C-alpha positions as CSV (number, residue, x, y, z in Angstrom):
1,X,-19.6,6.3,24.2
2,X,-17.3,3.3,23.8
3,X,-17.5,1.3,20.5
4,X,-17.3,-2.4,20.9
5,X,-16.2,-5.0,18.4
6,X,-19.7,-6.5,18.4
7,X,-21.0,-3.3,16.7
8,X,-18.4,-3.3,13.9
9,X,-18.5,-5.1,10.5
10,X,-15.6,-6.9,8.9
11,X,-14.4,-4.3,6.5
12,X,-12.8,-5.8,3.4
13,X,-12.5,-2.3,1.7
14,X,-9.5,-1.9,-0.5
15,X,-8.9,1.6,1.1
16,X,-9.4,3.4,3.1
17,X,-9.2,0.2,5.0
18,X,-9.9,-1.4,8.4
19,X,-7.8,-0.3,11.4
20,X,-6.8,-2.2,14.5
21,X,-9.4,-1.8,17.3
22,X,-6.7,-0.9,19.8
23,X,-5.5,2.0,17.6
24,X,-9.0,3.3,17.2
25,X,-9.4,3.2,20.9
26,X,-6.2,5.2,21.4
27,X,-7.3,7.7,18.9
28,X,-10.6,8.1,20.6
29,X,-8.8,8.7,23.9
30,X,-6.6,11.4,22.3
31,X,-9.3,13.1,20.4
32,X,-10.6,15.6,22.9
33,X,-7.3,16.3,24.7
34,X,-4.0,14.8,23.6
35,X,-1.9,13.7,26.7
36,X,-2.6,16.6,28.9
37,X,-2.3,19.4,26.3
38,X,-6.0,20.4,26.7
39,X,-6.6,20.2,22.9
40,X,-7.2,17.5,20.3
41,X,-4.4,15.9,18.5
42,X,-6.1,17.4,15.5
43,X,-5.6,20.9,16.9
44,X,-1.9,20.7,17.7
45,X,0.4,23.3,15.9
46,X,2.6,21.5,13.4
47,X,5.5,23.8,14.6
48,X,4.8,23.1,18.3
49,X,7.0,20.7,20.3
50,X,4.3,18.2,20.8
51,X,3.6,17.6,17.2
52,X,7.3,17.6,16.2
53,X,7.7,14.8,18.7
54,X,4.8,12.9,17.1
55,X,6.3,13.4,13.7
56,X,9.8,12.4,14.7
57,X,8.5,9.3,16.6
58,X,6.5,8.2,13.6
59,X,9.5,8.5,11.3
60,X,11.7,6.7,13.9
61,X,9.3,3.9,14.1
62,X,9.1,3.5,10.4
63,X,12.9,3.3,10.3
64,X,13.0,0.7,13.1
65,X,10.3,-1.5,11.6
66,X,11.9,-1.6,8.1
67,X,15.5,-1.4,9.3
68,X,16.1,1.6,7.0
69,X,19.8,2.4,6.3
70,X,21.1,5.7,7.3
71,X,21.6,6.9,3.7
72,X,17.8,7.0,3.1
73,X,15.4,9.8,4.1
74,X,11.9,9.2,5.4
75,X,9.6,11.9,4.2
76,X,5.9,12.1,5.3
77,X,4.1,13.9,2.5
78,X,0.7,14.5,1.0
79,X,-0.9,13.8,-2.4
80,X,-0.9,9.9,-2.4
81,X,0.6,7.8,-5.1
82,X,-0.8,10.0,-7.9
83,X,1.5,12.9,-6.8
84,X,4.4,10.5,-6.5
85,X,3.7,9.4,-10.1
86,X,4.7,13.1,-11.1
87,X,7.4,13.7,-8.5
88,X,9.4,10.6,-9.4
89,X,9.9,11.3,-13.1
90,X,10.3,15.0,-12.5
91,X,13.0,14.6,-9.9
92,X,14.8,11.4,-11.3
93,X,14.8,11.8,-15.0
94,X,17.5,14.4,-15.8
95,X,16.7,15.1,-19.5
96,X,14.0,14.5,-22.2
97,X,16.2,11.9,-23.9
98,X,16.5,9.6,-20.8
99,X,14.2,6.8,-20.3
100,X,12.4,5.3,-17.3
101,X,11.5,1.6,-17.2
102,X,8.0,0.6,-16.0
103,X,6.6,-2.7,-15.2
104,X,2.9,-2.6,-16.1
105,X,1.4,-5.3,-13.9
106,X,-2.1,-3.9,-13.2
107,X,-4.2,-0.8,-13.1
108,X,-1.8,1.1,-10.8
109,X,1.2,0.1,-12.6
110,X,-0.3,1.6,-15.8
111,X,-1.4,4.6,-14.0
112,X,2.0,5.3,-12.5
113,X,3.5,5.4,-16.0
114,X,1.2,7.9,-17.6
115,X,3.1,11.1,-16.7
116,X,6.5,9.9,-17.6
117,X,6.4,11.2,-21.2
118,X,6.3,14.8,-19.8
119,X,9.8,14.4,-18.5
120,X,11.5,11.6,-20.6
121,X,11.0,8.4,-22.5
122,X,8.7,5.7,-21.2
123,X,10.0,2.2,-21.7
124,X,7.4,-0.5,-21.0
125,X,9.7,-3.2,-19.6
126,X,6.8,-5.5,-19.1
127,X,3.1,-5.1,-20.0
128,X,0.6,-7.7,-18.7
129,X,-2.3,-6.3,-20.7
130,X,-2.6,-9.3,-23.0
131,X,-3.4,-11.6,-20.0
132,X,-5.6,-8.9,-18.3
133,X,-2.8,-8.5,-15.7
134,X,-3.3,-11.9,-14.2
135,X,0.4,-12.8,-13.9
136,X,3.8,-11.3,-13.2
137,X,6.9,-11.3,-15.5
138,X,8.9,-14.4,-15.7
139,X,12.7,-14.4,-15.3
140,X,14.3,-13.1,-18.5
141,X,11.0,-11.5,-19.7
142,X,11.8,-8.0,-18.7
143,X,13.1,-5.6,-21.3
144,X,15.2,-3.3,-19.1
145,X,17.3,-0.3,-20.4
146,X,20.7,-0.3,-18.6
147,X,20.8,3.4,-19.1
148,X,17.4,4.1,-17.6
149,X,16.9,6.7,-14.9
150,X,15.1,4.1,-12.7
151,X,12.9,1.0,-12.9
152,X,9.4,1.4,-11.5
153,X,7.2,-1.4,-10.2
154,X,4.0,-1.8,-8.2
155,X,4.6,-4.5,-5.7
156,X,1.0,-5.3,-5.1
157,X,-1.9,-4.6,-7.5
158,X,-5.1,-4.1,-5.5
159,X,-7.4,-4.3,-8.5
160,X,-6.0,-7.4,-10.1
161,X,-4.8,-9.1,-7.0
162,X,-1.3,-10.0,-8.1
163,X,1.8,-9.4,-5.9
164,X,5.6,-9.8,-6.2
165,X,7.1,-12.1,-3.7
166,X,10.6,-11.6,-5.2
167,X,11.9,-8.4,-6.7
168,X,13.7,-8.1,-10.0
169,X,17.4,-7.4,-10.3
170,X,18.0,-4.2,-12.0
171,X,21.8,-3.8,-11.7
172,X,23.0,-0.3,-11.3
173,X,19.7,1.2,-12.2
174,X,17.6,2.2,-9.1
175,X,14.5,0.2,-8.4
176,X,11.6,2.3,-7.3
177,X,8.6,0.6,-5.7
178,X,5.0,1.7,-5.2
179,X,4.3,-0.3,-2.1
180,X,1.0,1.5,-1.2
181,X,-1.1,-1.5,-0.5
182,X,1.5,-3.5,1.3
183,X,4.0,-1.3,3.1
184,X,4.7,-2.7,6.5
185,X,2.9,-5.9,5.8
186,X,6.2,-7.8,5.6
187,X,9.9,-7.1,6.0
188,X,11.6,-5.4,3.0
189,X,15.3,-5.1,2.4
190,X,15.2,-1.3,1.8
191,X,18.9,-1.4,0.5
192,X,17.5,-3.2,-2.6
193,X,15.6,-0.1,-3.7
194,X,16.3,3.5,-4.7
195,X,13.0,4.5,-3.3
196,X,9.8,3.0,-1.8
197,X,6.6,5.0,-1.4
198,X,3.1,4.3,-0.1
199,X,-0.1,6.2,0.5
200,X,-1.0,5.0,4.0
201,X,-4.6,4.2,3.9
202,X,-4.3,0.5,3.3
203,X,-1.7,-1.1,5.6
204,X,0.0,1.8,7.5
205,X,-2.5,4.4,8.4
206,X,-5.4,6.5,7.0
207,X,-5.8,8.6,4.0
208,X,-3.8,11.8,3.8
209,X,-0.3,10.7,4.6
210,X,2.2,9.4,2.0
211,X,5.4,7.7,3.1
212,X,8.4,8.2,0.9
213,X,11.6,6.4,1.7
214,X,14.3,7.6,-0.8
215,X,18.1,7.3,-1.1
216,X,19.9,10.6,-0.7
217,X,21.8,10.4,-4.0
218,X,18.4,10.3,-5.8
219,X,17.2,13.2,-3.8
220,X,20.1,15.3,-5.2
221,X,19.2,14.5,-8.7
222,X,16.4,17.0,-8.7
223,X,18.7,19.6,-7.3
224,X,17.3,23.1,-7.7
225,X,15.6,22.5,-11.1
226,X,12.4,21.1,-9.6
227,X,9.9,23.7,-8.2
228,X,8.5,24.0,-4.8
229,X,6.5,21.2,-3.3
230,X,7.5,18.8,-6.1
231,X,11.2,18.7,-5.0
232,X,12.3,15.9,-2.8
233,X,15.4,18.0,-2.0
234,X,13.2,20.9,-0.7
235,X,11.4,18.5,1.6
236,X,14.5,16.8,2.9
237,X,16.3,20.1,3.5
238,X,13.3,21.9,5.2
239,X,13.3,22.5,8.9
240,X,11.9,19.4,10.7
241,X,11.3,18.0,7.2
242,X,8.2,20.2,7.0
243,X,8.2,22.2,3.8
244,X,4.6,23.1,4.4
245,X,1.9,22.2,7.0
246,X,2.0,18.3,7.0
247,X,-1.0,16.0,7.3
248,X,-0.8,16.1,11.1
249,X,-3.6,13.7,12.1
250,X,-2.7,11.1,9.4
251,X,1.0,11.2,10.6
252,X,-0.2,10.7,14.1
253,X,-2.3,7.6,13.1
254,X,0.6,6.1,11.1
255,X,2.7,6.5,14.2
256,X,0.1,4.4,16.2
257,X,0.0,1.8,13.5
258,X,3.8,1.5,13.7
259,X,3.5,1.2,17.5
260,X,0.8,-1.5,17.2
261,X,3.0,-3.5,14.8
262,X,6.0,-3.2,17.1
263,X,4.2,-3.8,20.5
264,X,1.1,-5.9,19.8
265,X,2.0,-7.8,16.6
266,X,5.7,-8.3,17.3
267,X,7.3,-6.9,14.2
268,X,7.0,-7.3,10.4
269,X,8.1,-10.9,10.2
270,X,5.3,-11.9,12.5
271,X,2.9,-9.7,10.5
272,X,3.9,-11.5,7.4
273,X,3.2,-14.8,8.9
274,X,-0.2,-13.6,10.0
275,X,-1.0,-12.2,6.5
276,X,0.1,-15.6,4.9
277,X,-2.2,-17.4,7.2
278,X,-5.2,-15.2,6.5
279,X,-4.7,-15.3,2.8
280,X,-4.3,-19.0,2.8
281,X,-7.8,-19.3,4.5
282,X,-9.3,-17.5,1.5
283,X,-7.4,-19.3,-1.3
284,X,-8.1,-22.7,0.3
285,X,-11.8,-22.1,-0.3
286,X,-11.3,-20.9,-3.8
287,X,-9.2,-24.0,-4.5
288,X,-11.8,-26.4,-2.8
289,X,-14.6,-24.9,-4.9
290,X,-12.6,-24.3,-8.1
291,X,-15.6,-25.3,-10.2
292,X,-17.6,-22.5,-8.7
293,X,-15.2,-19.7,-7.9
294,X,-12.6,-18.4,-10.4
295,X,-9.7,-16.5,-9.1
296,X,-8.2,-13.8,-11.2
297,X,-4.6,-14.1,-10.5
298,X,-2.4,-17.1,-11.5
299,X,-1.5,-19.0,-8.4
300,X,2.1,-18.0,-8.5
301,X,1.2,-14.4,-8.5
302,X,-1.6,-14.4,-5.9
303,X,-1.7,-11.4,-3.6
304,X,-1.7,-11.8,0.2
305,X,-3.4,-8.4,0.4
306,X,-6.2,-8.6,-2.2
307,X,-7.9,-11.9,-3.1
308,X,-9.8,-11.1,-6.3
309,X,-12.3,-13.8,-7.6
310,X,-15.6,-14.4,-9.5
311,X,-18.6,-16.6,-9.2
312,X,-20.1,-18.2,-12.3
313,X,-21.7,-14.9,-13.5
314,X,-22.0,-11.2,-12.7
315,X,-25.5,-11.5,-11.3
316,X,-24.3,-14.1,-8.8
317,X,-21.3,-11.9,-7.9
318,X,-23.9,-9.3,-6.9
319,X,-25.9,-11.8,-4.9
320,X,-22.7,-12.7,-3.1
321,X,-22.0,-9.2,-2.1
322,X,-25.5,-8.6,-1.0
323,X,-25.8,-11.8,1.1
324,X,-22.3,-11.2,2.6
325,X,-23.5,-7.9,4.1
326,X,-26.0,-9.8,6.1
327,X,-23.1,-11.7,7.8
328,X,-21.3,-8.4,8.6
329,X,-18.9,-8.8,5.6
330,X,-18.6,-5.5,4.1
331,X,-17.1,-3.9,1.0
332,X,-16.5,-7.0,-1.0
333,X,-17.6,-5.7,-4.5
334,X,-14.7,-5.8,-7.0
335,X,-13.3,-2.6,-8.6
336,X,-15.3,-1.2,-11.5
337,X,-12.4,-1.9,-13.9
338,X,-12.5,-5.6,-13.4
339,X,-15.7,-6.5,-11.5
340,X,-16.1,-9.6,-9.5
341,X,-15.4,-9.8,-5.8
342,X,-12.4,-8.5,-4.0
343,X,-11.5,-9.3,-0.4
344,X,-8.8,-6.9,0.8
345,X,-7.1,-8.6,3.8
346,X,-4.7,-6.0,5.1
347,X,-2.7,-6.0,8.3
348,X,-5.6,-5.0,10.5
349,X,-8.1,-7.5,9.3
350,X,-8.4,-10.1,12.1
351,X,-8.1,-13.8,11.5
352,X,-11.7,-14.1,12.7
353,X,-13.0,-11.9,9.9
354,X,-11.2,-14.0,7.2
355,X,-12.5,-17.2,8.8
356,X,-16.1,-15.7,8.8
357,X,-15.6,-14.8,5.2
358,X,-14.4,-18.3,4.3
359,X,-17.3,-20.0,6.0
360,X,-19.7,-17.8,4.0
361,X,-17.8,-18.5,0.8
362,X,-18.1,-22.2,1.4
363,X,-21.8,-22.1,2.2
364,X,-22.5,-19.9,-0.7
365,X,-20.8,-22.3,-3.1
366,X,-22.8,-25.2,-1.7
367,X,-26.0,-23.4,-2.0
368,X,-25.5,-21.9,-5.4
369,X,-23.2,-24.4,-7.1
């Protein structure tokens, strides 16, 4: 049975998030028998030629889209950002006396720092707690340690709706970026970073695949002292970069998302233009009705991926979410940490969905303002 766009809602979930319709249709076609193999793409052996080709193609497309230099490895792992929060300090901090700098710009930035003290010293180079993570650090505000193992930042905070448009200069200290909620939403100069990682279920795939792009000299830091699955080196050195059975179906979907970005969207520069256009539609309504809606992020820090805002009171926030569902606008309730309303407008959210949301927001403000 074919699923048409008429039966689908506009899914503003922060993740797992909406997928392109053409990608869903290709998945549907491959589900029973993948390209003449007689078995589902989910049944393919990870050591078989067919899946190895899928995995290699996915990694190659990631390299092409992001123009990744040769000195970086692309690893397709499991465990999401939470596992990376352990693997990074375990591999990159070489002794208990060494520090790692963390920029705490929201819930996920704070969470990413919590396991660092198991391996070394945590230096909070910036902490936005006093402003409830509504802004980003200003030039000269970072308290960086020039001897740190690395500097870690979360480029887009999904809960608080703040996003870096420019990345800090960290000198000789490697900059590590959690780009989980924006990877492949815009071009990135990978050479600026020591490592970039992302759980895929927001902009680049479905839950289960974690993309890690890491410079080879940082891979070597862990050497043989890091055990088993937690070692970047063991993953990079494994045959076909498969230390264990990888998340086969999520890797396949990530490959399809990359193909969609290349062949239908036209690359990451075009994707960024579309994302800017979509975000502006939402923020224009917030600004037009600034006496009714209150955005969480300062204007200079607004996220293109997650617009977070409030109506005059929590009861009206709930009314907004309930009424929105009647217009096929789904998953707009804010995160429990912050409350309010959150519209996640990732790559696959069509412009029509954002325009439908903006019209509803406008009408809601007029009716309840």
